[in-house]
N, C-alpha and C positions, 0 to 999 in steps of 0.2 A: 504494499500500499504506499502511496506517495500522497503528500499534501502540500497545499500552497494556500497562502492567504490573499484574499481578493477583497474589492469593494464594489458593491452594487447600489449605487444611490439614487439612480433614475429608473423609471419603468422601461424606458428604451433600452437600458444597460441590461436589466433582467431579461427582456425579450431576446436580445442578441445572444446573451449567455446561454439560455435554454435552447436556441437554435443551434449552437455550436455543440453542446454537449449531447444533443439528441443524435448526433451523427455517430457516436461511439456506442459499442454494444456492451462495454463493461459498466459495472455498477459505479455511480459517482454520487457522493453524499455531501451535503453541506452541513456544516456544524457551527452553531451560535451559541455560546455558553453551553447549556445542558440540552439543547434542541438539536435534533438531527432530522434533515427532511431529504428527500429524493432530489438531486439536482436537476432532474429533467421535468420537475413539477412546478409550473409558474405560481400556482396557488400555495404550494409548500414554501416557495421562496419568499412570497409576500407575507407569510406568516412569521418570518424572522424579523429581528430588528436590523433594518438595512443601514442604519446610522452607524453601525459598528462594523469592523472588519469580520469577514466571514472565512472560514477554514473549509476548503475544498478537499475532500478525502477521495481519492482514486483508488479503486480496488482492482488494480492491475499493475504489473511490473513493467510492462513495455507500453507507456503512455507519453512518450516524449512528444508525439505529434499534437495530443491534447494540451500538454503544458505550454507548448509554443502558442496554440490558439488563445490560451487563457492569459498570456502576458499583457494584453491590453487592459485587464481587470485587476492586475496585481496592484497592491496597496504600497 
């Protein structure tokens, strides 16, 4: 598992983020404090506190392409 910290502060960023992660078949979770949601769920993401950084947990070992795609959201 790999993780990276991102920031999603606008609805347009959330939409772009979800469209990126949906292209990948492996499981991707978002963790904010004690809450964990599926990164492919727009409603789940909006249930998080988006004013704070969010940890992306990628459940795959070969995910360099996804990490590259997520650089635009890194905090």
